[in-house]
N, C-alpha and C positions, 0 to 999 in steps of 0.2 A: 796611113792607118786611121780609121775612124772608130770611135768608141760610142756605143749606144747603151744608155742606162734607162730601162723602164722602171718608173717608181711612182705610178699613179694610184696605187692602192690606198685604202682608208686606214690600214693598220689597225683593224678592229681588235686584234688580239693584244694590242699594247695600250688599249684604253685603261685609265682616263688620259694618259699622256698625249695620245694622238687626237684628242678632241681639239687641241690648240697648237700642236706641233706635228709636222709630218714625220712619219717613222724614220726617214733617212737622217733627220737631224737629232735623233736620240743621242744623248751625250754618253760616251763610253771611253774610259781610259784617256781622258784629257781633250777629246774633240768629238765631233759628231761621227756617227757610223759612216756617213757619206764621205767624210774627209779621210778616214782610214782607207776606204776603197780607192778614192781618187789619188791619194799619195802613192799607192802601189802602181796605179795605171799610168801615171805621168812618165814613168820610166820608158814607156812605149813611144814617147814623143808623138802623141796623136795630132793629126792634122785638124781634127774637130771632135768635140764631145757633144753628143746629142742626148738631152734629158727629156724623157717623156713623162710629163708631170700631170697631176690631177689636183685633188683636194689640198689646199694650202700650198700649191706649187709656187706661189709668189715668194714664199719664205725660202724655198730651195734656190730659186733664181737669185734672190738677193744675196744669199750666202755664197754661192758659187762666184758670182761677179765680184764680190768683195775680196775673196781669198785666192782666186786663181786667174791666171792671165791667158789661158788657152782660149781658142775660139769655141764658144759655147752656144749651142742652139737649143731652144726650148719649144717643145710641142705639147699641146694640151690634149689629154685623153679624157673626154667628158663622160663617155659611156664605157664602163669597165667590162668589155667583151672579151678580154683575154690578152695574152702576151703577143700573139701574132697580130691581133687587131691593133695593138699599140705600135708595133713596128710598121704596120701598113700606113698608119697616120704619119709616120716620119719617113716615108719612102723616098721623098725628094732629097733627103740627106744621107741615104744609105747606098753606098757604092764602093767598089774596090775592097781591099782587105778591111775587115770589120771585126771588132770584138764586142760581144754583147754580154753584159753582166747585170744581174738583178741585185737590187740594193740590200736584200737580206744576206748577201753572201760576202763573208770575209774569208778569203782563202790564202793560204801560203803555198806557193808553187813557183817553179822556174818558168817565167813567162817567155824566156828566150827560146823556148821550144817552138814558139810561133814562127820565129824567123827561120828556123831550120826545117820546118815541116813542108813537105811537098803535097800533102793531102788537100782535099777540098775544104776540109774543116776539122776542128778538134773539139771534142766534147770533154770538158774537165769533169772528173767523176771522183766519187769516194764510196768505198764499200760500207754499207750500213746493215744493221741487224734486221730492221723492218722497213722495207722500201715502199710500203703501200701509200704513203702520203707524198711520195716524190715521183719524178719521172726517172726511168731507168733505161739503160742500154743493154742490148744483147750483142755480145762480141763474138765474131767467128773469124778465124784466120787473121787475127790482129786488127780487124776493122769492124765498125758498127754495122750490124745486120738489121737491127730493129731499135727504134725508139718507142718506149711505151710510157704513156702518162698515167700516173697513179694506178699501178697494176693491182689486180685483185688478189695476187698471191705473193709470197716472198721468194719465189723461185730464182729471180734475177735480182742481185743485190748491189750492182754498180749504179748508184744514184747519180744523176746529173745534178751538179751543185748550183746551176744557174750562171755558168761562165762558159762561153763558147767563142771559138775563133772561126770565122767564115772567110775563105780566101777571096770570094767574089760576092760582094754584097748585092749586086744586081741579080745574080743567079738566085740568091736567097729570096729576094723580093718577088721574083717571078713565081716562086712556089708559094710564098705567102699570099699572093694575089689569087693563085689557083685554089688555095685552101678556103679563102673567104668567099670567092665567087661560087664555089661548090656548096657553101653553107655547112661544111663539115665541122661540127663542134664536138668536143669531148666534155661531158658533164656541163654543157651549156656555154663553154668558152672556146675561143680559137687559141689553141696552144701552140707554142713555138715548136715543140718536138714533133707535132703532126706535120708542120711544114718541112722540118728536117727529114722526116720519114719520106715525104714526097721526093725530096732531093735524092735520098738513098735509093728509092725505087727507080729513079731515072739514071742511076749509075754513079752518083757522087760518092766519093770515098772519104769517110770520116774515121779519124783515129780517136783513141781515148788517151787521156793523160790523167793519171791518178794523183790527186793533190795530197800533200803532207798533212795539211790542216784545213778543216772546214768548220767555221763558226757561223752559226745562224743567229739572226737578231730579230726574230719574229714574235717572240713572247717575252714576258718579264723574266722568266727563268733563263731563257736563252741569252737575253741581254746581260744578265749578271754573270753567266758562264763566260760570255765573250769578254766581259770586263776583267774577269779573273785571268783569262788567257793572255790578253794584251798587256795587262799590268805585269804579268810574269815573263813577258817576252819583249822587253825593251821600252815600255811606256811608263815605268815607275820613275818618280822623281823623289822618292822618300828621303834619300840622303841629302837632298838640297833644301828641304823644307825647314823654314824657320818658324817655330811655334812656341808660344809662351807657356812654360810649365807643362809641357805636353810630351807625349811619346807617339812617334809615327812608326808604325810597324810595317815594314815592306812585305810585299809590293803594295805601293799606294801612289796615287797622284793627287797632289794638292795644288790648285792654281795659285800663282804668286799673290794674287789680290785677295785670297781667302784669309780670314783671321781665325786662328786656332788658339784657344786658351784653356789650360787645365783639362785637357782631354786626351783620350787614347784613340788614335785613328789607325785602322788597319788590323789585319792585312786585307788586301783586295777591296780597297776603298778608293773611290774617285770623288773629290770635292771640287766643284767648279768655282769660277771666279766670283768674287764679292760675297761669298758665303761667310757666315759667322757661326762658329761652333764653340760652345762654352760648356764646361763641366759635363762632357758627353763621352760616351764610348760608342764608336761606330766601327762595325766590321762587316765585310762582304756586302757593301752597299754603294749606291751612286746617289750623290746629292748635287742637284743642278744649281745653276747660278742664282745668286741673291737670296738663297734660303738661309734660315736661321734655326739652329738646333741648340737648345739650352736645357740642361738637366735631363738629358735624354740618353737612352740606350737603344741603338738600332742594329739589327743584323738581318741580312738578306732583304734589303729594302731598296726601293727606287723612289726618290723624292724629287718632284718636279721643281721648276724655277719658282722663286718667290713664295716659298712655303715657310711657315713658322710653326715649329714644334717645340713645345715646352712640357717637360715632365713625363714624356712618353716612355714606355718600356715594352715595345712590341715591334713586330715585323710590319712594314708598311709598303703600300704601293699607292702613292698619293699624287693627285693631279695638281696643276699649278695654281698659285695664288690661294692656297688653302691654309687653314690654321687648325692645329691640334693642341688641346690643353692650353689654349691661349687665354690670358687674363689681361684685361685692359687696366686693371688696378681700381676700377670703379666698384663700389659696394652698394 
């Protein structure tokens, strides 16, 4: 089994955080988004994990090599020409049974279905109200009849969540090559679902597997929603936190090296390592490493690493190494 993870995008919807940190390393419920994904996938015992990286990709490689022992390969995508183009760049690493997952996707499902399936592939899906910003599948007689990228209507609501199983990676790459050679783009990009549609047109049989949970991490609002979900489903350590004259309201995650004094933390709060929180109330927020909150009330906020906030009473989405309400003591 090989796992391929395309993650070369700029993450523009998550700025200012992604000016200095790649989107996959956004901190959620005690660890980066990428770690939540990898920790689910290692159960498949992959022969190799292929990361297709771009902007700030060196940070991703450093994190993976420091925290995981599996065989990891890194391929750089310099031109963002789409998902299928990313896979084409990594074609020498893609063969045999292959799982492809996009890094926006945190899904909860039974991956053992992969071992039982006799199909050429599985598209993992979730029914949504408005499918127009996703790819969707049209299912007939229990298998995929059509893949449609970003449909113009809401007629078909089974959205592909960015998780696929392909029984024969070489077969997929043949159709990716066909797609790119033909110059066929959708809205200016080479999409994976268009290559999958070529496979279906040639007789490949794709099944669908509907996931129980699909959490997106592409926008600040989605990151906070994912933080809430993960904290409420096994990633809270509120009962273990030692804090001075403070109340920790579960669910919450506070890193052991964080220092909490005279504060109320939670619910739905993640505090990363080496943070200092004093005389503060923090709810429904993420505070990344080495940040300091003093005399502050935060709700619905994302605070990047090495930020100092003093005396603030507002919702924030603030980039790293910033200062709000800071006074040096000079007059």
